[in-house]
N, C-alpha and C positions, 0 to 999 in steps of 0.2 A: 503494500499500500505506501503511496505516493503521497508526499506532504507538503505544501506550502505555507510560509509563514507571510502573514501579511499584515505588513506594518507601515506605519504612516509618519511623513515629517522626517529632518535630519536627523533626530534624536531616535529614531527607529522605533517607535511605542508599538509593541506588540497589540493590534486589533483583534486577533484570533488567527484559524486556519483552515486553509481549503485541504479537504483528504480526499484522494481520488481513489474511488475503489471499483471493480471489476468484479461482475457476477455472470459469469462464464463468457457471453461472445460481448454483453453491452456495457459501457463503462459509464461512470458518471462522478461527481464530487458532491459534498457537502461541505458546508460551510461551518464554523463554531465559532460563535465570538468568545474572546477570553474573557475570564472573568474582569478582571482588571478595566478592561476598555469599558464592560456594562457599567463598573462601577465609576470610571472616569471625568471628573467633572465636565471637560469638555468634549467627550465619547460623546457618539453621532451616530445612527443607523447610517448604513451605507446605501440604503435603499429603501424607499417605502413599502417596497413588500420584505423587508426584511429587518426588522424591526429588533432591538437589540431585548437577545433571551437567552438562556442556557440552552435552551431545543434547538437541535443541530438544523441546520436547511438546507434544503434541496431544492432546487430550480424545477418547479414542476407547476406551470402554470399560475405561478406567481402564487402558490400557498404549499403551507408546511407537510400538508396531509395525504398529498396524491402520491398513488402509487409509482407514477410514470414520471420517469426523471430526466434530466437533462443534461449532459457532460460537463458543463461547466456551470455552476450554480450563480443564477443570480447577476449582479452588476459584472460580474470578471468574465461572463461570456462577450459581453461587447468590446472587449480589448482583443479580441481572435479576431483573425482576418476572415472577412468577406471573401467568396469562393474564388474571385480574380485574386485576390493579395494569396491562396495557397496555392492558387496555379503558377504563380510567379515563384514564390518558394520552392516548390518543387522542381521548378528549371532550372533555379539557384544550385539548391541542392545536388543534381543530378551533375550538374558540370565543376563544383563546389570539392578542392582536394579534401583527400581525408583527415589530415591533420586539423583543419579549417575546424570541419564538421565534430572531430570527438570533441571537442575543446566547448560545444554547445550543450546545453540543458538537452537532458535525453526527450522531454516534451517536444523540444520546437524541430527535433530531427527525425528522420525516420528509423526505426525500428530495426537494427540489425536482425535476419534471420536467428540468432542465437538469443535474441531478447523478445521477437514474435513467438517463437516456439516456446518458450519458461513463460510469456502472458497467456496462453492457451489452454 
């Protein structure tokens, strides 16, 4: 299970964690606000559909209780490239030197055959 810490500002104040999970062939993510952010005097909701709470949030038509989950929870999905951006990234990755690709985080590079086989 991969996890990304979500921080804000130069002081890198911890807002929460974005946890990536896979259940069979489908992947999804869950966002968990950190308790310190919930209690922070200047804390705020990351999205109107993601009020600060201790319950995990997953993107599912804007509701916590739906079973249909999106790959990237809430406002984090807005940061992902659209179909044209993904097409351009594939073109670049196909011609990029292996040394450049190996330095990128696993989420931004295509999975190797070894990574793909262990993920299934």
